[in-house]
C-alpha positions, 0 to 999 in steps of 0.5 A, a space after each residue: 141475216 146470213 147465208 152462203 153464196 156459190 157459183 158453179 158449186 164453189 164459194 163466191 166472193 163479192 158483194 150482196 146488196 139488199 135494196 127496198 122493194 115492193 111492200 118495204 116501208 124502209 127505204 134503206 139499202 144494206 150492203 155486205 161483203 161476201 168472203 169465202 162464199 159467206 155473208 153476214 148482215 147484223 141488222 136489216 129491216 123486215 120487208 120486201 127486198 130486191 137482192 143482187 149479188 156482184 163480183 168482187 171487183 168494185 163496179 162503177 155506178 153505170 155497171 152496177 145499175 145493169 148488174 154488169 161486172 168486168 165483162 160479166 153479168 151476174 145473174 139470179 137476182 132475188 126478191 124476198 120478204 124478210 121477217 123480223 129475227 134471224 134468217 139464213 138465205 143462200 144464193 147460187 149465181 151464174 156468171 155469163 158473158 155479156 
């Protein structure tokens, strides 16, 4: 699994989180760093995943649960059904004032 993440057409740095959701039988959450607008996850189980993108600053647990990062909300969460094998998924995120 790999892809690009942009904000306003520019590379976005931060963290991407793939959490189990819906039809997923695997309950493992997988995280990856987004650097220069690019992320790569070597191995992620197939199934439905809720995907959230966070800014580069490390969130505390309360902020992470609400997708709030350093005074900004990171929008455009996605839910996708991942298949076995290599895939590429790109994201565009928007930072909004709280």
